[in-house]
N, C-alpha and C positions, 0 to 999 in steps of 0.2 A: 646706590647699586645692590647693596646688601637686601634692602627691602624689595626691589624688584625681583631678585632671584628667589627670594623666600616666596613672594607672591606667585610666581611662575611655577614653583616646585610645588606649592600647595594647590594650585589649580590642575595640575597633572595628577595629583593623588586625591582629589576631592571626591572622586566616584566611590572610594572605599566605605564600607560601612562600619569600619572599625574606627577606634579613637586614634587620633594622631596629634602629636606634640613635636615642634621643633624647639629644641633647648641649647643654648650655649652654655657648656659645662664651666668655662672659665668665669663668665659673668653672672651665672646661675639665672640668666634671663629667658623667660619664655619668649620666643620669637614668633611662633604661630601654635595656634590651638583650634582644632576643627570644631564644627558646631556640635557634632554628636558628643563629644567630650564636654563642651560647655554646658549641655543640656543634662548629661549624666551626673555632673558635679555640681549643679544648680549655680553656676557662677554668675555674679551679677555684673562684674566689671572685668570681662577677659582680656582686656588690652593692656592692663598693667599688672603683670603678674610676675612674681619670682618663682623659681622652681620649687622652693620650699613651701610655697603656698598650696601646691597641688600634690607633691609627693611626700609621703612619710620616709623618714630616714633617706633623705636624698644624698647626703654625704656617703652614705653605705652603697647607694646606687652608682655614685661616681666611681667608688673604688671598684666596684664589679665591672663597670665599663672599661676602666684602665686596665683591669686584669684580662679581660676579654673583650677587645675592642670591636669584634663583630659576633653578636649572639648568634648561635647555631641552634639554639631551642628557646622555648618560651621560659620566662623567668615569672614568678608569682611575686606580687607587689601590692602594696596598699597605696591608693589615692586618696586625697582629702576632699570631702565636700566643702561648700561654703561655709557650712556650720561645724566644721572639723570632723565629722563623722567619716569613719574608715570606710573605703570601697575596695574590697579585694579584686584584683584583676590579675590577668597575665600579660606580660609585656614582652616584646622583642625590640632591638635597636640596631641602627647602622649609622656610620659615619657620613656626614655631609660635608667635610671639611674640604674634599677635593674640588667642591663646587664653589667654596668661597676662599677668602683670604687665609693665609697660614696662621695668623695670630688668633683666629677663631677656633673653637673646639665645638662644632655644631653637630649635634646627633638628632636624627629622626627616631622617635619613640612610638611604636605601633602599640595600641592598647587593645586587648581582647577582654571584653566584659564577661565576668563569671559570677557564679551565685555562691562562693566560698563565705562562710561566717567570719566575722571579724575577730573572733576569738581564736581563729586559726593562724595566728601570727607566727608561732614558733615551727609549725610545719612549713611555712613558707620560707622562712629564713633558714631552715636547716639545710635546704638544698644548695645554699651558696658555698662556693669552694673557698672563699675567703675565711680564714679562721677569725671570728669575732666574739665578744661577749659584752654584756651589759651589766653594769654595777648600779648601786644607788650612789647618792653624793658621798657616802662615807667609804665606798670602795668595796661594799659586799655584793657578790654576784647575784643577779636576777634572772640572768639567762646565758647559755653558752651554746652555740650551734655545734653540729656533729663534729664538723671539722676541727674546732678548737679541743673539743673532748677528747678525740682521737690523738691529736697532736700532743696534748700534755697528760694524756692518761688519766683523766678525771673520772670519777664515778657518776654516770649521769643522774642517779638517784640522790645524789648529795650536793647538787649544784649550789643550793642556797646556803650550804655550810662553808662554802670557800669564800675567800677574800682575793683581792687583787694580789696580794703578797703570795698566795699559794700558787698563782699562775705566772706572774713575772717575777723573777729574782733581780731586783733592781735596788739601788740606793734610795733611802727614804725621800730625799729631795726630788728624785726623778718620778717616783709614784705620786707625790703630791703634785708635781707638775702635770702628770697625766690627768689626775683627778679635777684639775682646774679646767680641763678641755682644751681642745685645739691645739695640740701638741704633737709634734714629729720627732722621733728619735730612733736609732738603730738598736736592735736587740738579737742576740744570737741564741739558738736553741739547740742544745746538744742532743745527739741521738746515740744510743747505746751501739748501734752496728753500723752507722752511717756517719758521714761527714756532718758538721754542724750546719744549720740553715740560718741564714741571715734574713730578718724581717725589719720592716719598717713599721714601727708602732705609730699608729694615728688615732687620736682621741678627739671627741667632740661631744659637747654637752646636748642632752636631748631635753626638750620642753613639751608640756602638755597644758593647754588652756594658759599659755604665756608664762608658766612658771617652770623652773628647772626641777627635773624629776629623775636625772640620772646621768651616767656617762656611757657612751658607746665606744669601744675600744676595737680597732681593726689591726690585723697584723698581715701585712703585704708582704708576701715571699719575694725577696729580692735575689734569690740564686739563679732563677731562670734570666733575669736581666743581666747579671754579672756573668753568666755563662755566655750569653749572647754577646757580650761586650768582649769578652776572651776570644770568641769565635771571629768576631768583626777584626779585632787587632791581629789575629793569627792570619786571617785572610788578607789584610793589608801588608803585612810583612811578606806573604808568599807572593802577592802581586807585585811588590817592589823588587823582590828577587827575580821574579819572572821577567819583569821589565828591563832589569839590569843585564840579563843575558840575551836580549835582543838587540840587533843593530837597527835600532829606531830611537827616535827622541820623542819624549811625551812631554808636553806642557799644557797646563789648565791655565786659560785666560778669562777674564770678563768681557762685557760687551764693548769696553773701550780699548781692548787689545793690551790691558795691564796683565803681567804675569802673577798669577796666584800661587802656582806650585810647578815645580820641576821634578820628573822623575830622576832619580838618582843614576843617571847614565854616564859611564865611563867610556864605554866602548864606541858610542857614536861620534865620529870625529867632528861633524858640523857644530856640536854643541861645545866642544873644546875650542873651537876657533872663536865662536860667537859670545861665549861665556855669558849666557843668560843670567840675569838676576831677578829675583822676585821683586814685584813692583815696578819694574820698568816697562816700556812699551816694547812689546816683542818685535815691532815691525821696524824698529828705528835703524836697523842694520841696512835697510833697503833704500834705493833711491826713491824719490818722490812718486815717480810713475808706478814701480812695483808696489810701493806702499799703498798706494791709492787703490790699486787692483785687489790687494789682499784684504784692505778693509771693505771693499765692495763684497766680496765673498763672505766675510765675517758677518756683515750686516744682513745678507740674504739668509745664511744659515740661522741667524737669530730669529729673523722675522718667520722664515718657513719652518724652522725646526726639522730640517732634513740634512743629511751629510753632503758635503761637497769636496771636491779635490781640484788642486790647482797646482802648476809646476813653476819652478824658477831655476835658472841657471846661476852658477856662482863659481869664481875662480878659487879654488881651494888649494893652498900650497903649490901655485903655479899650474894646477891641473883644472881644466873646465869640467865642472861637474853639473849634474841635474839632479834637483831634488824635488820631491813631492811633499805636499803639505795636505793632509786630510783633515778637514773641520768637522767634528762630530758633537753635536749638542748634547750636553750632560742633562738627562731627564731628572727633575726635582720635584717635590712636591709643591713648592712655591713657584708659581708660574713667572714672578718677577725676578727670581733668581737665576739670571741667565749666565751660564757658564759654558765655555766651549773647550773640548779637549783637541788639541793639535797634535797629530802624528805625523812627525818628519821621517821621511825614508830616502836614502840614497838610491836613485834608480838609474844612475849613470849606466851601469852594465846592462840592465834591462832595455834601456832605450838603444844601446849599441846592438843587442840581439834583436830587437824589434826592426832596426834598419836592415840587419842581414835578412830577416824574414820578408821584409819587403822586397829586397833585392831579388831574393829567391822567387818571389811571386812574380816581379818584373819578367825574369829570364823564362820563367814557364809560360808567360803570355807571349813573350817574343818567340818561343818555339811555336806556340800554337798558331800564330799569325804569319811566321817567316814563310812558309811554303806558299801561302797566298800572295805575298809580297812579290817573292821570286817570279811568280807567273805573271804578276801585274808589271814587274820591272822588265820582263822578257819581251812584252808586247811592243812598248814604245821603243826598247832597244832594237828590235828587228825591223820596225818601221824606219828609224833613223839610219839603220845601215842601207836598207834599201834605196832610201832617198840619196844618201852618200854615193852608192853604186850607180845610181842614175845619172848623178852629176859627173861622176869620173868617166863613165863610158859614153855618155852622150854630151856633145858639145852644145849646150843650151844656149842660144843666142839671145833669146828674148829676157831682158833684165828682169822684168815683172815676174815672169814664171820662175827664173832662177831665185828670186827673193822670196817667192812662195815656198820653194823647196825648202831653202834655208830656214824659213820661220817654222816650217813643220818639223824640221830636225831639232831646232831649238826648243820647241815646245815639248817634243819627246824627251830631250835631255833634261829639262826643266822639272818634267813629271818624274823621272828617275831620282833626280836631286832631292825633290821634296819627299819622296817616299824613304829614301835612305836618310834624309836628315831626321824625319819623324821617327825612324827605327832606332836610330843613334840616340835621339833624344830621350827615348823611352828607357834605354839601357843605361844613360848616363846617371851618376850619383846627383841627386838632387840637393838643392841648397836646404840648409837647415832653417832658413829664415822664411817668413811668409810675406806674401805681397798681395796688394790690391790687383786682382785679376778679373777681366771680362768672362763670365762663365760661357759666352758665345764662342770665345777664342778656345776653351778647353773642348767645347762641343765639337768644333770644326777639326781640331787635331786628332781627337778621338775617332771622328767619322772617317778621316783618311787612312787610318790605320786599319779599322775593322771592316770598312765596306768591302775592300778587297776580298777578305776572307768570306763574307757573306755571298758575294758574287760566284766565288768558287765553289760554294755548296749550294747554288742556286736558290739562295734566300734573298727576298725583297728587302732592301734596307732603306729606311727613310728617317728624316730628321724634322724636328720643329723646334721652334724657339718663340717665346713670348715676346711681346713688346716692351721696350723701356725697361730691360732688366738691369739692376744695379750691380756693382761689382762684389765680388767675395774676398775676404781677406783669408788666403789659403797658401799652402805650398802646393801650386798647380800641378806639378808632377804627380804628386800623391793621388789628387782627385782623378787625374786623367788615368792613373792606374787602375783605380777602383772601377771607372766606367768601363775601360776595356776588359777588366775581369768580369764584370756583369754581362758584357756583351758576348765575351767568349762563352760563357755558361750557357747563354741562350742558344748560340750557335751549335754547341754541343748537344743540348737538349734536343733542338729540332732535328739535326742530322742524325741522331741516334734513335729516333722513334721506330718502334715496331712497324707501324702503319705510317708511312710518311704523309705530312700534310700536302694537299694538292697545291696550296699557295702558301708556303711558309714565308713568315715576315718577322722583322724586328724593327721597332722605332725606339729611336734615341731622342729624348726631348729636354728642354728646360721651360720652367714656368716660375712665376712669382706668386707665392701664397702669402697671404696676411692673415694673422691671428690677432687676438685682443691685444697682445703686449708686444709682437714681434712680426718682422717680415723675413721670409725664407725664400732662398732660390732653391728651387727643386729640380734636381736632375731624375729622369725616369728612363729605365729600359724595359720595353714591354714586348713579350713575344706570344705567339699563338701555339706554343709547344705543348707538351704533355702535362704542364701543371705539376703541382708537389702536394703529395698526400699529408694529412695531418701529422702522422709519426715522424716522418722525415722533416717537415717544416720546423718541428720543435727543436731539431739538432742541427740546422743547416749552419749556424753561427758558432757551433762547438769546434774548436780547434782539432785538426786530423779526422773530422768527419768528412766522409765522401762517398757518394753512390757510384764512383767511377774508379774503384780501388784496381780493378783489372785493366783499366785504360789510361794509367799513369796519373790518376787524379790524386793530388796531395792532401786536400782537405784543409788547406791552409787560406785559400782566396778570400771566402766571405768572412772568416773569423779576423783575417788581417784587415780587411776592409772596413768592417765595423769599428775595429779599433782606431783606424785612421780617421774616420768621420767623427768619432767620439772626440778624439783629441782636437777636432776643428770646432767642438762645440755643436755638432750635428746629430742627426739620427738617420738610421738606415731600416726602412721597413720592406717587408715582402707581401704583396698580395697575390693570391694565387687561386685558381680552381682547377681541380683535377680534370683532365681531359679538355681544358679550354685554353689554358696559357698562365703566364706569370708576369707580373709587374713588379719591378724593384724601384722604390722611391728613396731618394737620398737627399735629405733636407741639410741645408748649410745656412748659417746666419747672413742675411743679406748685410752689406755694409752700407747702412744708411743712418741717417740722423736719428730716426725713431728707434733704431736699436743700440744706439749710444755709441 
């Protein structure tokens, strides 16, 4: 896998005329070297190289990379030819670790060939921000860069007169350890006007022609790292305090739903009852059906790396409560490190208010269609009264004719009963439970209520239903309410047009739509009204937004409808063309084996 990724990256970058090397800083292995670099360095066997085979002072380069992980400008450096001749170059580098596994430290080093002379080594090294110096094997200074000279206030003209003891105030045993090379230790430098700075001293032996010829000593400034650690710790403390003031529960789990960490929440009541413990299965409090559902959501979040939300009901201290869990993937550098943040929220009160809003929307719809229903009820009622009067005043001897009159009276009364029942059902508080319902049943009930209002406004109302429609698992009264709201919107749009349509029409329909992974029952409400402009379309689902403010519009209908459909796992879309018409499509998951 690693080789294939390197090969792919090298192919993408092969067009460059610059040198290019991929190197793993941990193993010091050259993973890729492009042909231009092989040619410049006259390498005979480029497939088996250590980084030290082609880079002078590779350890110093690694330290520079660790200090500045992403180079913002070119660095001057030396490469080695096959015959150990120095080649002056300019380089820049960038990390490739995000493309590979976390246990690697792979960098791409780009090489710009230049014409500097090899004796320009001091000027090349002087630009480095890392303080460093070189000594012979006895500890006498041969070179110190500008940063170190400035830090220790050395005289640049007398570098060769200093020894390691003049720079580092350390016990003899530690100095000797440094001169033996490959040493790391901490060292503090005092400043007259500032706080002391902590450095990590790192020494390594340099060689030439295979023989040891000196010691290179680096001073890596740890003050920024320590300051960053303090900032992180301060941030963590603030975050914990912030969590503790919120009425939510926060838990971090792994892909197996094992608890890794719990925020110190004392206010969130559910956590006091559940008593979560690190290391246990967070879902073991639930029954098998709910546990299976929550594990499905967890696996989906891990696979797709997107946030998802689910709800559950729980009787807490004798009171029925509704809680929401938001699953949020924790982004990390290691793609194999799958952690999920769970945010528990008590939404009992919010759900109660949602129910109240839905009820408000219901009664607004009832008000919209009540006048039409009154007219529709009055017609069969008048007919029934006329037939009754006919029976009373005329002694009809023909039994067949008498039966026909009674059937007409019965038919008129059944029509009145059905309309009243539909209106009462619309206003009744619906069950909180979902049922498997035929979408055609919802279509017919909705049509009975809205076609009356359409006739009153001289709007042609039609409906259609596709064949072999599967059931849907819903609170059907809520879906009926959404459809009524959409049809009422179409009625208002058509009846309030400045220039009335010659043949205004509304069509209510149901179709089955299959995608690659799912089947959907799609309700649609289509009209040939004025359409919606782009600016209004962006706002139609916002709560309290309405274009009918002066006509008692509440601005709640579409925002509540969207929430209802989302709670049923569906989506609502609006397709519109200004001046032509609007089509609302409501997608709900079909209750089929394919959908699970």
